[in-house]
C-alpha positions as CSV (number, residue, x, y, z in Angstrom):
1,M,-70.4,102.4,137.4
2,K,-70.9,98.6,137.7
3,D,-73.7,99.1,140.2
4,E,-75.4,101.7,138.0
5,T,-75.2,99.4,135.0
6,G,-76.6,96.5,137.0
7,S,-79.4,98.7,138.2
8,Y,-80.2,99.9,134.7
9,E,-80.2,96.4,133.3
10,S,-82.5,95.3,136.1
11,R,-84.9,98.1,135.3
12,I,-84.9,97.2,131.6
13,R,-85.7,93.6,132.5
14,T,-88.5,94.6,134.8
15,I,-90.0,96.9,132.1
16,A,-89.8,94.2,129.5
17,L,-91.4,91.7,132.0
18,L,-94.3,94.1,132.8
19,E,-95.0,94.7,129.1
20,G,-94.8,91.0,128.4
21,Q,-97.2,90.3,131.2
22,E,-99.7,92.7,129.9
23,E,-99.6,91.2,126.4
24,E,-100.1,87.7,127.9
25,R,-102.9,88.9,130.1
26,K,-104.7,90.3,127.0
27,R,-104.3,87.1,125.1
28,L,-105.5,84.9,128.0
29,A,-108.4,87.2,128.7
30,R,-109.5,87.0,125.1
31,E,-109.2,83.2,125.0
32,L,-111.2,82.8,128.2
33,H,-113.9,85.2,127.1
34,D,-114.2,84.2,123.4
35,G,-113.2,80.5,123.8
36,V,-114.0,78.9,127.2
37,G,-116.7,81.5,128.0
38,Q,-118.6,80.8,124.8
39,L,-118.4,77.1,125.2
40,L,-119.7,77.3,128.8
41,T,-122.6,79.6,127.6
42,G,-123.4,77.0,125.0
43,I,-123.6,74.3,127.7
44,R,-125.8,76.4,129.9
45,L,-128.2,77.0,127.0
46,Q,-128.4,73.3,126.3
47,L,-129.1,72.7,130.0
48,D,-131.9,75.3,129.8
49,C,-133.5,73.3,127.1
50,L,-133.9,70.4,129.6
51,H,-135.7,72.5,132.1
52,N,-139.1,70.9,131.5
53,A,-137.8,67.4,130.9
54,A,-139.6,64.6,132.7
55,F,-136.8,63.8,135.3
56,N,-137.3,61.5,138.2
57,E,-136.3,62.9,141.6
58,S,-132.8,61.6,141.4
59,Q,-132.2,62.9,137.9
60,L,-133.7,66.3,138.7
61,E,-131.3,66.7,141.6
62,S,-128.4,65.8,139.4
63,Y,-129.6,68.3,136.8
64,Q,-129.9,71.1,139.3
65,V,-126.4,70.3,140.7
66,L,-124.9,70.3,137.2
67,K,-126.6,73.6,136.2
68,E,-125.3,75.2,139.4
69,L,-121.8,74.0,138.7
70,V,-121.9,75.4,135.2
71,L,-123.2,78.8,136.4
72,E,-120.5,78.9,139.0
73,T,-117.8,78.0,136.4
74,I,-119.1,80.7,134.0
75,E,-118.9,83.3,136.8
76,T,-115.4,82.2,137.8
77,V,-114.2,82.4,134.2
78,R,-115.7,85.9,133.9
79,Q,-113.9,87.0,137.1
80,V,-110.6,85.6,136.0
81,S,-110.9,87.2,132.6
82,F,-111.8,90.5,134.3
83,D,-108.8,90.3,136.6
84,L,-106.5,89.6,133.6
85,M,-107.8,92.4,131.4
86,P,-111.3,93.9,131.9
87,G,-113.0,94.5,128.6
88,V,-114.6,97.6,130.0
89,L,-111.2,99.2,130.2
90,T,-110.6,99.1,126.5
91,D,-114.2,99.7,125.6
92,F,-115.3,102.5,127.9
93,G,-112.1,103.8,129.5
94,L,-110.4,104.0,132.9
95,P,-113.2,105.6,135.1
96,A,-115.7,102.9,134.0
97,A,-113.2,100.1,134.7
98,L,-112.2,101.5,138.1
99,R,-115.9,101.9,139.1
100,L,-116.6,98.3,138.2
101,F,-113.4,97.1,139.9
102,S,-114.4,98.9,143.1
103,E,-117.9,97.4,143.0
104,K,-116.5,93.9,142.5
105,A,-113.9,94.3,145.2
106,T,-116.6,95.4,147.6
107,K,-118.8,92.5,146.8
108,V,-116.0,89.9,147.1
109,S,-114.2,91.3,150.2
110,G,-117.0,92.9,152.2
111,V,-114.8,96.0,152.6
112,E,-116.2,99.3,151.3
113,V,-114.2,100.3,148.2
114,I,-115.4,103.6,146.8
115,F,-114.5,105.1,143.5
116,S,-115.0,108.8,142.6
117,S,-113.8,111.0,139.8
118,Q,-113.7,114.6,138.8
119,G,-112.8,116.6,135.7
120,N,-112.5,115.7,132.1
121,L,-111.7,112.0,132.2
122,F,-111.8,111.3,128.4
123,Q,-110.3,108.0,127.2
124,W,-106.5,108.3,127.4
125,P,-103.9,106.1,125.5
126,E,-104.4,102.5,126.3
127,N,-100.9,102.1,127.8
128,L,-101.5,105.0,130.3
129,E,-104.9,103.6,131.3
130,I,-103.6,100.1,131.8
131,H,-100.7,101.2,134.1
132,L,-103.0,103.4,136.2
133,Y,-105.5,100.5,136.4
134,R,-102.8,98.1,137.6
135,I,-101.6,100.6,140.2
136,V,-105.1,100.7,141.6
137,Q,-105.4,97.0,141.5
138,E,-102.1,96.4,143.3
139,A,-102.8,99.1,146.0
140,V,-106.4,97.9,146.7
141,N,-105.3,94.3,146.9
142,N,-102.5,95.2,149.2
143,S,-105.0,97.1,151.5
144,L,-107.4,94.1,151.5
145,K,-104.6,91.6,152.1
146,Y,-102.5,93.4,154.7
147,A,-104.1,96.5,156.1
148,K,-107.4,95.1,157.6
149,A,-109.1,98.2,156.2
150,K,-112.8,98.9,156.6
151,K,-112.9,101.5,153.9
152,I,-110.8,102.1,150.7
153,E,-111.2,105.2,148.5
154,V,-110.0,105.5,144.9
155,I,-110.1,109.0,143.6
156,L,-109.2,110.0,140.0
157,T,-109.1,113.7,139.0
158,N,-108.0,115.7,136.0
159,N,-107.5,119.4,136.4
160,G,-106.5,121.0,133.1
161,G,-104.4,118.0,132.1
162,A,-102.9,117.5,135.6
163,V,-104.0,114.0,136.5
164,N,-104.0,112.8,140.1
165,L,-104.8,109.2,141.2
166,R,-105.1,108.6,144.9
167,I,-105.8,105.3,146.8
168,T,-106.4,105.7,150.6
169,D,-107.3,103.2,153.2
170,D,-108.1,103.4,156.9
171,G,-106.2,100.3,157.8
172,T,-103.4,99.4,160.1
173,G,-100.7,101.3,158.3
174,F,-97.0,100.2,158.2
175,D,-93.4,101.1,158.5
176,L,-92.0,101.5,155.0
177,K,-88.6,100.2,156.1
178,E,-90.1,97.1,157.5
179,V,-92.2,96.5,154.4
180,Q,-89.1,96.8,152.2
181,K,-87.8,93.7,154.0
182,K,-90.8,91.6,152.8
183,K,-90.0,90.7,149.2
184,S,-93.6,90.2,147.9
185,V,-95.0,93.5,149.3
186,H,-91.8,95.4,148.4
187,S,-91.9,94.0,144.8
188,G,-95.5,95.2,144.5
189,L,-94.6,98.7,145.7
190,N,-91.7,98.8,143.2
191,N,-93.9,97.7,140.4
192,M,-96.4,100.5,141.2
193,K,-93.6,103.1,141.2
194,L,-92.2,101.8,138.0
195,R,-95.6,101.8,136.3
196,A,-96.0,105.5,137.3
197,E,-92.6,106.4,135.9
198,L,-93.3,104.6,132.6
199,I,-96.2,107.0,131.9
200,G,-94.2,110.0,133.0
201,G,-95.7,110.3,136.5
202,S,-94.5,110.6,140.0
203,F,-95.3,108.0,142.7
204,E,-95.7,108.6,146.4
205,I,-96.7,106.4,149.3
206,S,-97.3,107.5,152.9
207,S,-98.4,105.4,155.8
208,V,-99.0,105.9,159.5
209,K,-99.5,103.0,161.8
210,K,-103.1,102.6,163.1
211,K,-104.2,105.4,160.7
212,G,-103.9,104.1,157.2
213,T,-102.0,104.4,153.9
214,T,-102.2,106.6,150.9
215,V,-100.8,105.9,147.5
216,S,-100.7,108.7,144.9
217,V,-99.7,109.2,141.3
218,Q,-99.4,112.5,139.6
219,L,-98.8,113.2,135.9
220,N,-99.5,115.6,133.1
221,T,-101.3,114.5,130.0
């Protein structure tokens, strides 16, 4: 009974932690977008006003370096805000967010990340979409970091209310028992499983060395 109680309490703490993290991510994403992002945009606009100023060669070089730094900072803030909580997820739904995530992951990593969808993928409750999005984010990042994959596929389908999410890579694969010994990776797998359970879904992961890994979530809406 003691072990069961400890396991239950640990699960409750993990759920509370995940929920708290999502609220904090939303807050930080808003502050970055509406606060820091707007200030940086204002700086960029002021710099644009100096485009035709009579700079000498040294001043022109400094101006161009400064403008490039501001543009890079704006892009970094946008990327961090997107990673925390993509606005497209709340505005346009999960399929749009996953498509954009896949495009960005491909651009940054050089690995082909392909998203496809099928069925009536209307906008579901925010909580469900966030958990599915985080599962994809975790699975794809794991593939990019550990699997040395050349191609990752994210497939979302809805067949009469039966939703299936599948993330497959062609990477190195792994032994699940060995991975469970690595705390950081095992924690990520546990979080994906817990997120699936929180929305009433089932979670499965299969992997074959030198052939790749598949993560799948199934649920009824």
